[in-house]
N, C-alpha and C positions, 0 to 999 in steps of 0.2 A: 334594146333601139335608145340609143340617146337622145340625150334632149335638146331644145331649142338653144338655152341656155351654157348646156354643155359643148356645143356645137361652135356659139360664140365663143367660149373659153378656147376651147382648142384653135381656134383664128389667133387670138389675143395670145396664146404661147407661142405661135409660127413667128407673129410676128415681133415678139420679144428676143425668140433664138435670131431670126432675120438680123435686128437692130443688134444684138452683141457679137455679128458678124460682118455687119455692112463696112468696116473698115477695111477690111483684107479684100472683102466679095467685089467691092465698088472699084475697084482697079482693073478687074477681069472683067466683071458684065457694067455692060452699058442697058440699061431696059430701064424704059419709063411706059407703064400702060397698064391700061384698065383692066381689072379683074372681077368675074362674078365666081360666087361658089355654090353652087346647087344642090341643096340637100333633098335627095331625090324621097325620101322615105317620110320626111319630113313637112314635103312641098312649103319650103321654103327657101331662101338665100339672102347673100349677104356679099356686098361687094367693095373694092376701094380700088387700090393703085398700087401696082408696085414702081417704085422710083428708087435711085440711088440702093439697090441691096434690102432696099426695107417694105416692108408692108405697110400703108400708111391707110389715112382715113377712111378704116375699115366701119361699114355700117349695115341694116337691117338693110332687105331687099333685092332686089336684083336687079343689072345692068343688060338689057339687053344686047347693047353695041360694044359691049366687052371684049376687047382683044383677045384677052384671055379667058377662058371658058372652062371651070370644073366641073364635073358632077359627078356625086357620091352618094351614097348614103352615110347614113350619120353615125353609127356606127364605124366603118371604115374612114371618114374624117378624121376622127378621135385615133383609132390608131394609126393610120398616117402620120398626125403630128406624134403623139406618142413614141414613134420609130419600132412600132411593133407589124405595122404593114408596109414593104418596099413598095416605095412608088412604081417601078419596073414593074415587077410581078403584078403589081393590083392593074394598071393598064393594060399588060398582057394578056389578063383574066377577067378584063372589062368590068371589072368593081370600080375603077374610075374611071373615066372618060375628062381628057383635055383637050377641048379645042384652041388651037393655036397656029398661027405660023410656022415651018418650020425650023424658021431663022430663031423663033421666040423660044421653043422649042429648047433650044441646043442653051440658049440663054439662061433657062427657068433652069433645068435638070443645073447647071453650075451654081444655082443660090441652095436649092437645096442639097 
């Protein structure tokens, strides 16, 4: 099981990757939504915003009103960010749950 710090670092790594791709993605994806990332096996969460192709304002704690909510285990979050776990397969196998509008899901897919 990954630690809270490892999950926090994984989200920072994801934010860095999205920052590097933001210029090209911004032209294709207009998405400004709140995001909650819930780590089920650690009973912890993080929240922030996706804006202009970037993951910003990530901080500890949940946001029950987030427009996009991702729930997964600590190990699966780390594996997703490292590219060791395919997000489509993870959702299909119920290892990852993403709650969002269908429109937001399509835009989110373009970011990842």
